[in-house]
N, C-alpha and C positions, 0 to 999 in steps of 0.2 A: 472425661476422662483419664484416668489415675494415672500418675506420670510416676514412672518407677530408678530407679537409682541405684546403680551398686560398684561397690568398690573389688576391686580386686587386686590383689598383690601376691606374692613370691621371701618366698623366707627374705628377710636381709641379715644387716651386717652389725645393725642397730643396738645395745646394752639391751635396749626397754623395749624389745623384738616381741620375746615370750609375755610377757606384760603386755603390749598391743593387742597380741595372736590369741591372748587369754579376752579381751575383752568384747575382739572379732566375735571371736566363737559363743556366747556368751546370747548370741543374735538365733532371736529363732530364725531365722533365715539361711544362719552360716550352713557354708559348704563347701566341700575341699574337690577342686578340679584337679586330675592328671598323679601323679604318683614322680616320688623323689626330688630331684633337684625342680620338675620338671611342675611341681603341686604346688596351685592355685589354691589361693582363698579366697573364697567370694560372702559379699554379705548384702542382699537385696533389701532396700526402704520406699517406701509409698508415698503419699504427700504426708504424710498425719505424724510420717518419722522424720519428716529432712532432718527436724532438729538435735538429732540421733546420726544421719545419717553426716553431718559436717562433721559433729564428735571424734568419728574414725577416722574421716578425711584429716583434722588436725592430727588425730596419730601419723599415720601411716601417708600421705595424699601427694607428701615429697620424695618419697620414697621411690629410685629405678623405676620397680615394677611391678608401679603400681599402675590399674589401668581404671580410667573413672567410666562409665554408660548411664547415657538417661535413654531412656524409650529403646535398651538397646544397643542406637550406638556411642560408639565409642569418642569421646572426648578428649578429641588433636585439638595441641598449641591452635595452632587455627576456629577451630572455635571454639576456642574457651576468651572470650575477650566477657562475656554475657557473665561469667560465672557468680565473681565476687560480688556483682549490679546486684543477678541475682540472691544470692545471698544474703546483702542487707533487703531487702526486697522483708527478708523473714525478721531481721530484727528492728520490722519495727511495723507498726498495727494498721494503718496502713494500706495499706496490701496492694491494690491496682489503682489505688492514689498515688502511690506513688511512681507507681511504673509512669503514670501520666507527670508524674514530677509533681501534682496540686499541694502532698501536704513541704514544698520546699518552700519560703516565703522571697527566698532568689523568683524572681518572675521567669528567669533566662533557663530556670528548669522544666518548665511545660513544654509541653508535647503535644503535639493532633492523636498521632496515635497509638500509643499507651507504651511507647517503645524508647527511654531516656537515649539509645544509641544509631535513634532514627530520625538523620539530616536533613529533612525534608516539614517543616509547620512544629520546628523543635527550635526552642531558645531563639542564638543566635541568629537561627535557621529557621527563622518565623514567616518566613513570605516562601512565593514559588516561584522563586527568581529560577529559570532554566524546564521547565513547566509547567508552560505554554506560549503564548506571543501578546502581545492585541491591536486585532482590528484595527479596521480604518474611523470604524462608529464607538473608536474609546475601553472598546473594551475588551478583558482581559481570557480568553478561549484557554480554560486547562488545561492539557495533556495531560490528564489521566492516564492515557493505557503507557504513556512513559512512566510513574508515581510506582503502574505499578508492576512494570519492570522492575523500579527500580528496590519496590519490597521485594521481590521476588527472589536480585539475587544478592540478600544480606545473609545470605549462606552462612556467617559468620556468627548468628543470634540462632538461627532455626531451633538449635539444638533446648535453645534457653526454656522449660516449661511452661512462661507466660506470657511465652509469645507467640501471637496466635494469627496466623498472617490473613483466616481468611474474616475474622476484627476488622485486622485494619484494612482490608483490600473490599471490605465493606461501605467505610469509609471514606478509603478517598472516592467514591460513586452517592458519596450522599454529600461531597462541595459540588456548588451549584459548575454549569457548563461551561456557562459569562460569568466575567464579574466585572461591573464596572464599580469603585468604587462611590462616585456620584452617586448614585442608588441603591448599590448593599450599603448601610452602616456597616455592617458588619467586617467591611474590608478598609482599610486607602492603602496608598500607592504608596511604593515604596521604592524612595528617590536618591539620587546619586549629585553629590552635589562636588563641583570641576570645573577648571580655570573657562570649560565653554559656557558656565550655564548651568543650569538646573536639568537634570536627567533620571525622567521614572522610567525604572526596570523594572520594574515586575508591582505583583499587590500582594498584603500581609493582611493576615484578620488578627486583630483590632483582639479578642478572646482563640486562646487551644483550648 
């Protein structure tokens, strides 16, 4: 699916307003909406034009009247946390590898779901603590439903064009239903040491 990025802005008191308006109006998709003081200048971009989108964003993105839409949905402050991460994705050549953290020599950037903001099987949260429990036989029973509900709650990042909820949920179901590190050599016990001794909390995947 093609993603659409839209920048919309009104007249600004900036000394560079006319210059930046000229820059915006040079794009083929440029349109004016409304009249007089309510006139909004709007430019639409697609995936292949992301560099141009960010070029215009750098000029008018900080103006009070500026609005950013991704696939038609307004990017509010609460939903903008992903924005600079997504921009960095386009500044490197690794693309999807960047989202998985595989292009970073720091292993704590790696994550299982392909989003550096998802805190399950990711970096310092590389275990399944809180998403299952051990049975009497010592196997960790994965609570996949809880994991899916967590992913669905990540509304802050689902505006990100690289955030693929369907693929993430597919990866949930690729995980074993039961994990016994004594048998599953891809997993190890995640433990905590305290004054009372060693406590096994959950399981951790060795390679994400």
